[in-house]
C-alpha positions as CSV (number, residue, x, y, z in Angstrom):
1,M,3.0,10.0,-11.3
2,V,6.7,9.8,-10.5
3,E,9.5,7.2,-11.1
4,T,12.6,7.5,-9.0
5,I,15.9,6.0,-10.2
6,K,19.2,5.8,-8.3
7,L,22.1,7.5,-10.2
8,K,25.5,7.0,-8.7
9,D,28.7,8.3,-10.3
10,G,27.0,8.4,-13.7
11,K,25.4,5.0,-13.5
12,F,21.6,4.3,-13.4
13,Y,20.6,1.3,-11.2
14,N,17.9,-1.3,-12.0
15,L,16.7,0.5,-15.1
16,D,15.1,-2.6,-16.5
17,L,12.8,-2.9,-13.5
18,H,12.1,0.9,-13.5
19,N,11.1,0.6,-17.2
20,K,8.8,-2.2,-16.4
21,R,7.0,-0.4,-13.6
22,F,6.9,2.9,-15.5
23,N,5.3,1.2,-18.5
24,N,2.9,-1.0,-16.5
25,T,1.7,2.1,-14.6
26,R,1.1,4.0,-17.9
27,E,-0.9,1.1,-19.2
28,A,-2.9,0.5,-16.0
29,L,-3.8,4.1,-15.3
30,F,-3.8,5.7,-18.8
31,K,-4.5,2.7,-21.1
32,I,-1.3,3.5,-23.1
33,K,0.4,0.3,-24.5
34,E,3.2,2.1,-26.3
35,H,6.4,1.2,-24.5
36,I,8.9,3.9,-23.6
37,D,12.5,3.1,-22.8
38,L,13.5,5.6,-20.1
39,M,17.2,5.4,-21.1
40,D,16.2,7.2,-24.4
41,Y,15.1,10.2,-22.3
42,L,17.9,9.9,-19.7
43,K,20.8,9.9,-22.1
44,I,19.6,13.2,-23.6
45,H,20.3,14.9,-20.2
46,R,23.9,13.6,-20.1
47,F,24.1,14.1,-16.4
48,D,27.6,13.0,-15.5
49,K,28.4,14.5,-12.1
50,S,29.9,12.1,-9.5
51,G,28.1,11.3,-6.3
52,L,24.6,10.0,-5.4
53,F,21.5,11.5,-7.0
54,K,17.9,10.8,-7.1
55,C,16.7,10.9,-10.7
56,R,13.0,11.9,-10.5
57,I,10.8,11.4,-13.6
58,V,7.4,13.1,-13.4
59,Y,4.9,11.7,-15.9
60,S,1.3,10.9,-16.9
61,Q,0.7,9.7,-20.4
62,D,4.0,11.3,-21.4
63,I,7.2,12.4,-19.5
64,H,6.8,15.9,-18.2
65,N,10.0,16.6,-16.2
66,I,13.3,14.9,-15.3
67,E,15.4,16.3,-12.5
68,F,18.5,15.1,-10.6
69,V,18.5,15.8,-6.9
70,P,21.6,15.2,-4.6
71,Y,20.7,12.4,-2.2
72,A,21.8,11.6,1.4
73,I,20.4,8.7,3.3
74,R,18.2,9.8,6.2
75,P,19.2,7.8,9.3
76,V,16.4,5.7,10.9
77,K,16.7,4.1,14.3
78,F,13.1,4.1,15.6
79,L,9.8,3.4,13.9
80,K,6.3,4.3,15.1
81,L,3.4,2.0,14.1
82,V,0.7,4.1,12.5
83,Y,-2.7,2.6,11.4
84,A,-4.3,3.9,8.2
85,S,-6.5,3.1,5.3
86,I,-4.4,4.2,2.4
87,D,-3.8,3.2,-1.2
88,Y,-0.4,3.9,-2.7
89,S,-0.2,0.9,-5.1
90,Y,1.3,3.3,-7.8
91,K,4.1,5.8,-7.2
92,Y,2.0,8.9,-7.1
93,E,3.7,12.3,-7.2
94,N,1.1,13.5,-4.6
95,R,2.3,12.1,-1.2
96,K,-0.1,14.2,0.9
97,D,-1.6,11.3,2.8
98,I,1.7,9.6,3.5
99,N,3.2,13.0,4.6
100,S,0.3,13.5,6.9
101,L,0.9,10.0,8.5
102,F,4.6,10.9,8.9
103,T,3.7,13.7,11.2
104,L,2.3,11.1,13.7
105,R,5.8,9.6,14.2
106,E,6.2,11.3,17.7
107,N,9.8,10.9,18.8
108,C,10.6,8.3,16.2
109,D,12.5,8.8,12.9
110,D,9.9,7.3,10.7
111,I,6.6,5.4,10.7
112,L,5.7,1.8,9.8
113,I,2.2,1.9,8.2
114,V,-0.3,-0.7,9.3
115,K,-3.4,-1.3,7.3
116,D,-6.8,-1.7,9.0
117,D,-6.6,-5.4,9.0
118,D,-3.4,-5.3,11.2
119,R,-1.2,-6.0,8.1
120,L,2.3,-4.5,8.1
121,T,3.2,-2.6,5.0
122,D,6.0,0.0,4.5
123,T,7.7,2.9,6.1
124,S,6.8,6.4,4.8
125,A,9.4,6.1,2.0
126,A,10.7,2.6,1.8
127,N,9.9,-1.1,1.9
128,I,10.9,-3.2,4.9
129,A,11.9,-6.8,5.7
130,F,12.2,-8.6,9.0
131,F,14.8,-11.2,10.1
132,D,14.1,-14.3,12.2
133,N,17.7,-15.6,12.5
134,D,17.1,-17.6,9.3
135,R,15.5,-15.6,6.6
136,W,14.4,-12.1,5.7
137,Y,10.6,-11.6,5.2
138,T,8.9,-8.7,3.6
139,P,5.2,-7.9,3.8
140,S,3.1,-9.6,1.0
141,Y,0.9,-6.5,0.9
142,P,3.2,-3.5,0.8
143,L,1.9,0.0,0.0
144,L,4.1,0.0,-3.0
145,K,5.9,-2.9,-4.7
146,G,9.3,-1.1,-4.9
147,V,11.9,-1.9,-7.5
148,K,14.5,-2.8,-5.0
149,R,12.0,-5.1,-3.3
150,E,11.3,-6.8,-6.6
151,M,15.0,-7.3,-7.2
152,L,15.5,-8.8,-3.7
153,L,12.6,-11.1,-4.2
154,Q,13.9,-12.3,-7.6
155,S,17.4,-13.0,-6.1
156,K,15.7,-14.8,-3.1
157,T,17.4,-12.4,-0.6
158,I,14.0,-11.8,0.9
159,F,10.7,-13.7,0.9
160,E,7.1,-12.5,1.0
161,E,4.9,-13.3,4.0
162,D,1.5,-12.0,5.1
163,L,2.8,-10.2,8.2
164,K,0.6,-8.8,10.9
165,V,1.5,-6.6,13.9
166,W,1.6,-9.6,16.3
167,D,4.2,-11.3,14.0
168,L,6.8,-8.6,15.0
169,K,7.6,-10.7,18.1
170,K,9.0,-13.5,15.8
171,F,11.7,-11.2,14.5
172,N,14.8,-9.5,15.9
173,K,15.8,-7.0,13.3
174,A,14.4,-5.1,10.4
175,A,16.0,-3.8,7.2
176,I,14.6,-0.6,5.5
177,F,15.4,-0.3,1.8
178,S,14.3,1.5,-1.3
179,T,15.6,2.5,-4.8
180,M,18.0,4.9,-3.1
181,V,18.8,2.8,0.0
182,D,20.6,-0.5,-0.5
183,F,19.5,-3.5,1.5
184,G,21.6,-3.6,4.7
185,E,22.3,0.1,4.8
186,I,19.6,0.7,7.4
187,I,19.1,-2.1,9.9
188,I,17.2,-1.5,13.2
189,S,16.3,-3.7,16.1
190,V,12.6,-4.8,16.1
191,S,12.5,-3.6,19.7
192,N,12.9,-0.1,18.3
193,I,9.4,-0.3,16.7
194,Y,6.9,1.4,19.0
195,Y,3.2,0.9,19.2
């Protein structure tokens, strides 16, 4: 398993939500109820370089590795709809299936994964929301319930909706966001989503 946390200029972001997901995953998959506070492990590393880094925590029952990787946002302007039966309800370290789907993007920058029942889910590495000139809606059934997605739902910046492929025509733009990409940093026209 892996937990990814944004570290910018020495500050960790949304650590309370990462702690919750990390501990919920350990309990669900490994039946471990003992709560770990990730900050207890992160402060040991005293990583204080300025800039944007992806803090990557690899774990199972216990934490195995913590690394800090410089991060740059990958620009996305075009998405390709890709249909797949895939389960990524937990943040697995093994992304083989998603990486395989990513190769189907053709001339697009990324993919938008559609489950067999025509439900919109996520891109290869981020959650997504769609704007209808009034509100932002994010799929009710994402591949992964991301930390940034949870934060945006709690603040009522975005709202859940069971979105199908044919719902795309109701929207004019889409926002792609993740732990590392703030809401609003990547906005594309829905007309740039290809079948």
